[in-house]
C-alpha positions as CSV (number, residue, x, y, z in Angstrom):
1,P,-20.4,-3.9,82.1
2,V,-18.6,-5.7,85.0
3,L,-17.4,-2.4,86.5
4,N,-21.0,-1.2,86.6
5,I,-21.9,-3.6,89.4
6,I,-19.5,-1.8,91.8
7,D,-21.3,0.6,94.1
8,P,-20.5,3.3,94.9
9,P,-19.1,4.2,91.4
10,E,-16.0,6.1,92.8
11,R,-14.7,2.7,94.1
12,R,-14.3,1.5,90.5
13,R,-11.0,3.3,90.3
14,T,-9.4,0.8,92.7
15,L,-9.6,-1.8,89.9
16,L,-8.0,0.4,87.2
17,S,-4.3,0.9,86.4
18,R,-2.9,4.3,85.8
19,R,-0.3,5.3,83.2
20,E,3.0,6.7,84.3
21,A,5.8,8.1,82.1
22,R,9.2,6.5,82.4
23,P,12.6,7.8,81.3
24,G,13.2,7.7,77.6
25,G,9.6,8.2,76.7
26,A,8.4,4.7,77.7
27,A,5.1,4.2,79.5
28,A,4.3,1.9,82.4
29,Y,0.9,1.0,83.8
30,V,0.7,0.8,87.6
31,L,-1.9,-1.0,89.7
32,D,-1.9,-0.7,93.5
33,I,-3.7,-3.4,95.4
34,R,-4.6,-2.3,98.9
35,L,-5.9,-4.9,101.3
36,Q,-7.5,-2.6,103.8
37,G,-8.2,1.0,104.6
38,P,-10.2,3.8,103.0
39,D,-8.8,3.1,99.5
40,E,-9.1,-0.7,99.8
41,T,-9.2,-2.5,96.4
42,V,-12.7,-3.8,95.6
43,F,-12.9,-7.6,95.2
44,F,-16.0,-9.3,93.9
45,D,-17.3,-12.6,92.5
46,I,-18.6,-12.7,88.9
């Protein structure tokens, strides 16, 4: 529900982590926080 208030919808991905495989079969979740630019992370008050 909280992600639904972000408009346009394609900006929602800036708040989601992505899974990356690591050596030995382990998984890691990566979240990039960008402070400015075209892929700037969305910040909002709830």
